[in-house]
mmCIF file of the N, C-alpha and C atoms, coordinates in Angstrom:
data_MODEL
# 
_entry.id   MODEL 
# 
loop_
_atom_site.group_PDB 
_atom_site.id 
_atom_site.type_symbol 
_atom_site.label_atom_id 
_atom_site.label_alt_id 
_atom_site.label_comp_id 
_atom_site.label_asym_id 
_atom_site.label_entity_id 
_atom_site.label_seq_id 
_atom_site.pdbx_PDB_ins_code 
_atom_site.Cartn_x 
_atom_site.Cartn_y 
_atom_site.Cartn_z 
_atom_site.occupancy 
_atom_site.B_iso_or_equiv 
_atom_site.pdbx_formal_charge 
_atom_site.auth_seq_id 
_atom_site.auth_comp_id 
_atom_site.auth_asym_id 
_atom_site.auth_atom_id 
_atom_site.pdbx_PDB_model_num 
ATOM 1   N N  . MET A 1 1  ? -5.611  62.304 62.456 1.00 0.00 ? 1  MET A N  1 
ATOM 2   C CA . MET A 1 1  ? -5.988  63.979 62.231 1.00 0.00 ? 1  MET A CA 1 
ATOM 3   C C  . MET A 1 1  ? -7.975  63.963 62.394 1.00 0.00 ? 1  MET A C  1 
ATOM 4   N N  . GLY A 1 2  ? -8.313  64.587 63.114 1.00 0.00 ? 2  GLY A N  1 
ATOM 5   C CA . GLY A 1 2  ? -9.817  64.644 63.661 1.00 0.00 ? 2  GLY A CA 1 
ATOM 6   C C  . GLY A 1 2  ? -10.095 64.346 64.431 1.00 0.00 ? 2  GLY A C  1 
ATOM 7   N N  . MET A 1 3  ? -9.078  63.624 65.236 1.00 0.00 ? 3  MET A N  1 
ATOM 8   C CA . MET A 1 3  ? -9.893  62.570 66.225 1.00 0.00 ? 3  MET A CA 1 
ATOM 9   C C  . MET A 1 3  ? -9.945  63.671 67.727 1.00 0.00 ? 3  MET A C  1 
ATOM 10  N N  . TYR A 1 4  ? -9.216  64.569 67.364 1.00 0.00 ? 4  TYR A N  1 
ATOM 11  C CA . TYR A 1 4  ? -9.361  65.713 69.072 1.00 0.00 ? 4  TYR A CA 1 
ATOM 12  C C  . TYR A 1 4  ? -8.860  67.033 68.152 1.00 0.00 ? 4  TYR A C  1 
ATOM 13  N N  . PRO A 1 5  ? -10.056 67.701 67.727 1.00 0.00 ? 5  PRO A N  1 
ATOM 14  C CA . PRO A 1 5  ? -9.825  68.873 66.837 1.00 0.00 ? 5  PRO A CA 1 
ATOM 15  C C  . PRO A 1 5  ? -9.224  70.197 67.581 1.00 0.00 ? 5  PRO A C  1 
ATOM 16  N N  . ARG A 1 6  ? -9.547  69.725 68.797 1.00 0.00 ? 6  ARG A N  1 
ATOM 17  C CA . ARG A 1 6  ? -8.964  71.187 69.892 1.00 0.00 ? 6  ARG A CA 1 
ATOM 18  C C  . ARG A 1 6  ? -7.801  71.128 69.914 1.00 0.00 ? 6  ARG A C  1 
ATOM 19  N N  . TYR A 1 7  ? -7.281  69.728 70.285 1.00 0.00 ? 7  TYR A N  1 
ATOM 20  C CA . TYR A 1 7  ? -5.883  69.784 70.374 1.00 0.00 ? 7  TYR A CA 1 
ATOM 21  C C  . TYR A 1 7  ? -4.973  70.085 69.239 1.00 0.00 ? 7  TYR A C  1 
ATOM 22  N N  . GLU A 1 8  ? -5.458  69.380 67.947 1.00 0.00 ? 8  GLU A N  1 
ATOM 23  C CA . GLU A 1 8  ? -4.948  69.785 66.663 1.00 0.00 ? 8  GLU A CA 1 
ATOM 24  C C  . GLU A 1 8  ? -4.751  71.277 66.709 1.00 0.00 ? 8  GLU A C  1 
ATOM 25  N N  . SER A 1 9  ? -5.764  72.019 66.529 1.00 0.00 ? 9  SER A N  1 
ATOM 26  C CA . SER A 1 9  ? -5.985  73.634 66.575 1.00 0.00 ? 9  SER A CA 1 
ATOM 27  C C  . SER A 1 9  ? -4.976  73.959 67.241 1.00 0.00 ? 9  SER A C  1 
ATOM 28  N N  . ASN A 1 10 ? -4.780  73.813 68.628 1.00 0.00 ? 10 ASN A N  1 
ATOM 29  C CA . ASN A 1 10 ? -3.791  74.839 69.451 1.00 0.00 ? 10 ASN A CA 1 
ATOM 30  C C  . ASN A 1 10 ? -2.597  73.963 69.124 1.00 0.00 ? 10 ASN A C  1 
ATOM 31  N N  . LYS A 1 11 ? -2.053  72.835 68.782 1.00 0.00 ? 11 LYS A N  1 
ATOM 32  C CA . LYS A 1 11 ? -0.828  72.738 68.913 1.00 0.00 ? 11 LYS A CA 1 
ATOM 33  C C  . LYS A 1 11 ? 0.117   72.761 67.397 1.00 0.00 ? 11 LYS A C  1 
ATOM 34  N N  . ILE A 1 12 ? -0.936  72.312 66.362 1.00 0.00 ? 12 ILE A N  1 
ATOM 35  C CA . ILE A 1 12 ? -0.235  72.404 65.156 1.00 0.00 ? 12 ILE A CA 1 
ATOM 36  C C  . ILE A 1 12 ? 0.282   73.687 64.906 1.00 0.00 ? 12 ILE A C  1 
ATOM 37  N N  . ALA A 1 13 ? -0.160  74.604 65.129 1.00 0.00 ? 13 ALA A N  1 
ATOM 38  C CA . ALA A 1 13 ? 0.375   75.804 64.406 1.00 0.00 ? 13 ALA A CA 1 
ATOM 39  C C  . ALA A 1 13 ? 1.631   76.276 65.373 1.00 0.00 ? 13 ALA A C  1 
ATOM 40  N N  . ARG A 1 14 ? 1.924   75.698 66.722 1.00 0.00 ? 14 ARG A N  1 
ATOM 41  C CA . ARG A 1 14 ? 3.131   76.294 67.228 1.00 0.00 ? 14 ARG A CA 1 
ATOM 42  C C  . ARG A 1 14 ? 3.968   75.238 67.396 1.00 0.00 ? 14 ARG A C  1 
ATOM 43  N N  . ILE A 1 15 ? 3.366   74.046 67.050 1.00 0.00 ? 15 ILE A N  1 
ATOM 44  C CA . ILE A 1 15 ? 4.868   72.822 67.348 1.00 0.00 ? 15 ILE A CA 1 
ATOM 45  C C  . ILE A 1 15 ? 5.179   72.367 66.113 1.00 0.00 ? 15 ILE A C  1 
ATOM 46  N N  . ASN A 1 16 ? 6.371   71.731 66.041 1.00 0.00 ? 16 ASN A N  1 
ATOM 47  C CA . ASN A 1 16 ? 6.921   71.046 64.925 1.00 0.00 ? 16 ASN A CA 1 
ATOM 48  C C  . ASN A 1 16 ? 6.169   70.013 64.251 1.00 0.00 ? 16 ASN A C  1 
ATOM 49  N N  . PRO A 1 17 ? 6.282   69.735 63.000 1.00 0.00 ? 17 PRO A N  1 
ATOM 50  C CA . PRO A 1 17 ? 5.639   68.457 62.376 1.00 0.00 ? 17 PRO A CA 1 
ATOM 51  C C  . PRO A 1 17 ? 6.104   67.146 62.953 1.00 0.00 ? 17 PRO A C  1 
ATOM 52  N N  . VAL A 1 18 ? 7.329   66.876 63.513 1.00 0.00 ? 18 VAL A N  1 
ATOM 53  C CA . VAL A 1 18 ? 7.839   66.061 63.907 1.00 0.00 ? 18 VAL A CA 1 
ATOM 54  C C  . VAL A 1 18 ? 7.477   65.550 65.544 1.00 0.00 ? 18 VAL A C  1 
ATOM 55  N N  . SER A 1 19 ? 7.331   66.322 66.508 1.00 0.00 ? 19 SER A N  1 
ATOM 56  C CA . SER A 1 19 ? 6.751   66.216 67.544 1.00 0.00 ? 19 SER A CA 1 
ATOM 57  C C  . SER A 1 19 ? 5.119   65.848 67.065 1.00 0.00 ? 19 SER A C  1 
ATOM 58  N N  . PHE A 1 20 ? 4.748   66.410 66.241 1.00 0.00 ? 20 PHE A N  1 
ATOM 59  C CA . PHE A 1 20 ? 3.340   66.478 66.467 1.00 0.00 ? 20 PHE A CA 1 
ATOM 60  C C  . PHE A 1 20 ? 3.277   64.632 65.769 1.00 0.00 ? 20 PHE A C  1 
ATOM 61  N N  . ALA A 1 21 ? 3.886   64.533 65.097 1.00 0.00 ? 21 ALA A N  1 
ATOM 62  C CA . ALA A 1 21 ? 3.753   63.208 64.677 1.00 0.00 ? 21 ALA A CA 1 
ATOM 63  C C  . ALA A 1 21 ? 4.282   61.911 65.488 1.00 0.00 ? 21 ALA A C  1 
ATOM 64  N N  . LEU A 1 22 ? 5.171   62.636 66.439 1.00 0.00 ? 22 LEU A N  1 
ATOM 65  C CA . LEU A 1 22 ? 5.046   61.434 67.497 1.00 0.00 ? 22 LEU A CA 1 
ATOM 66  C C  . LEU A 1 22 ? 4.601   60.969 68.558 1.00 0.00 ? 22 LEU A C  1 
ATOM 67  N N  . GLU A 1 23 ? 3.659   62.553 68.649 1.00 0.00 ? 23 GLU A N  1 
ATOM 68  C CA . GLU A 1 23 ? 2.321   62.720 69.297 1.00 0.00 ? 23 GLU A CA 1 
ATOM 69  C C  . GLU A 1 23 ? 1.332   61.687 68.868 1.00 0.00 ? 23 GLU A C  1 
ATOM 70  N N  . VAL A 1 24 ? 1.178   61.319 67.535 1.00 0.00 ? 24 VAL A N  1 
ATOM 71  C CA . VAL A 1 24 ? -0.196  60.936 66.754 1.00 0.00 ? 24 VAL A CA 1 
ATOM 72  C C  . VAL A 1 24 ? 0.541   59.160 66.878 1.00 0.00 ? 24 VAL A C  1 
ATOM 73  N N  . LEU A 1 25 ? 2.011   59.123 66.809 1.00 0.00 ? 25 LEU A N  1 
ATOM 74  C CA . LEU A 1 25 ? 2.489   57.416 66.926 1.00 0.00 ? 25 LEU A CA 1 
ATOM 75  C C  . LEU A 1 25 ? 2.346   56.830 68.135 1.00 0.00 ? 25 LEU A C  1 
ATOM 76  N N  . SER A 1 26 ? 2.731   58.114 69.130 1.00 0.00 ? 26 SER A N  1 
ATOM 77  C CA . SER A 1 26 ? 2.366   57.370 70.578 1.00 0.00 ? 26 SER A CA 1 
ATOM 78  C C  . SER A 1 26 ? 1.004   56.825 71.253 1.00 0.00 ? 26 SER A C  1 
ATOM 79  N N  . TYR A 1 27 ? -0.153  58.048 70.237 1.00 0.00 ? 27 TYR A N  1 
ATOM 80  C CA . TYR A 1 27 ? -1.711  57.632 70.329 1.00 0.00 ? 27 TYR A CA 1 
ATOM 81  C C  . TYR A 1 27 ? -1.951  56.206 69.863 1.00 0.00 ? 27 TYR A C  1 
ATOM 82  N N  . TYR A 1 28 ? -1.552  56.102 68.679 1.00 0.00 ? 28 TYR A N  1 
ATOM 83  C CA . TYR A 1 28 ? -1.539  54.560 68.036 1.00 0.00 ? 28 TYR A CA 1 
ATOM 84  C C  . TYR A 1 28 ? -1.121  53.474 68.800 1.00 0.00 ? 28 TYR A C  1 
ATOM 85  N N  . ALA A 1 29 ? 0.391   53.752 69.053 1.00 0.00 ? 29 ALA A N  1 
ATOM 86  C CA . ALA A 1 29 ? 1.352   52.689 69.911 1.00 0.00 ? 29 ALA A CA 1 
ATOM 87  C C  . ALA A 1 29 ? 0.367   52.275 70.920 1.00 0.00 ? 29 ALA A C  1 
ATOM 88  N N  . ASP A 1 30 ? -0.090  53.567 71.913 1.00 0.00 ? 30 ASP A N  1 
ATOM 89  C CA . ASP A 1 30 ? -1.016  52.898 73.064 1.00 0.00 ? 30 ASP A CA 1 
ATOM 90  C C  . ASP A 1 30 ? -2.431  52.429 72.683 1.00 0.00 ? 30 ASP A C  1 
ATOM 91  N N  . PHE A 1 31 ? -2.903  52.449 71.609 1.00 0.00 ? 31 PHE A N  1 
ATOM 92  C CA . PHE A 1 31 ? -4.421  51.996 71.220 1.00 0.00 ? 31 PHE A CA 1 
ATOM 93  C C  . PHE A 1 31 ? -4.691  50.703 71.533 1.00 0.00 ? 31 PHE A C  1 
ATOM 94  N N  . PRO A 1 32 ? -3.972  49.740 70.901 1.00 0.00 ? 32 PRO A N  1 
ATOM 95  C CA . PRO A 1 32 ? -4.253  48.204 70.940 1.00 0.00 ? 32 PRO A CA 1 
ATOM 96  C C  . PRO A 1 32 ? -3.859  47.545 72.609 1.00 0.00 ? 32 PRO A C  1 
ATOM 97  N N  . ALA A 1 33 ? -2.775  48.080 72.900 1.00 0.00 ? 33 ALA A N  1 
ATOM 98  C CA . ALA A 1 33 ? -2.580  48.106 74.485 1.00 0.00 ? 33 ALA A CA 1 
ATOM 99  C C  . ALA A 1 33 ? -3.650  48.190 75.552 1.00 0.00 ? 33 ALA A C  1 
ATOM 100 N N  . ASN A 1 34 ? -4.017  49.577 75.075 1.00 0.00 ? 34 ASN A N  1 
ATOM 101 C CA . ASN A 1 34 ? -5.713  49.692 76.063 1.00 0.00 ? 34 ASN A CA 1 
ATOM 102 C C  . ASN A 1 34 ? -6.389  49.262 75.622 1.00 0.00 ? 34 ASN A C  1 
ATOM 103 N N  . ARG A 1 35 ? -6.685  48.228 74.403 1.00 0.00 ? 35 ARG A N  1 
ATOM 104 C CA . ARG A 1 35 ? -7.753  47.683 73.891 1.00 0.00 ? 35 ARG A CA 1 
ATOM 105 C C  . ARG A 1 35 ? -7.343  45.924 74.811 1.00 0.00 ? 35 ARG A C  1 
ATOM 106 N N  . ALA A 1 36 ? -6.231  45.843 74.859 1.00 0.00 ? 36 ALA A N  1 
ATOM 107 C CA . ALA A 1 36 ? -5.963  44.320 75.178 1.00 0.00 ? 36 ALA A CA 1 
ATOM 108 C C  . ALA A 1 36 ? -6.040  44.499 76.654 1.00 0.00 ? 36 ALA A C  1 
ATOM 109 N N  . VAL A 1 37 ? -6.176  45.347 77.088 1.00 0.00 ? 37 VAL A N  1 
ATOM 110 C CA . VAL A 1 37 ? -6.153  45.349 78.697 1.00 0.00 ? 37 VAL A CA 1 
ATOM 111 C C  . VAL A 1 37 ? -7.981  45.393 79.194 1.00 0.00 ? 37 VAL A C  1 
ATOM 112 N N  . SER A 1 38 ? -8.649  45.888 78.332 1.00 0.00 ? 38 SER A N  1 
ATOM 113 C CA . SER A 1 38 ? -9.793  46.324 78.514 1.00 0.00 ? 38 SER A CA 1 
ATOM 114 C C  . SER A 1 38 ? -10.921 45.387 77.696 1.00 0.00 ? 38 SER A C  1 
# 
């Protein structure tokens, strides 16, 4: 949380916590792959 505050404030109010958790998990899942490529 806090990495993209505008995204959070827009989405958290309207989206259920499960799909927000999935968004965060996919963000972290992509992070090592992106680092490995670059």
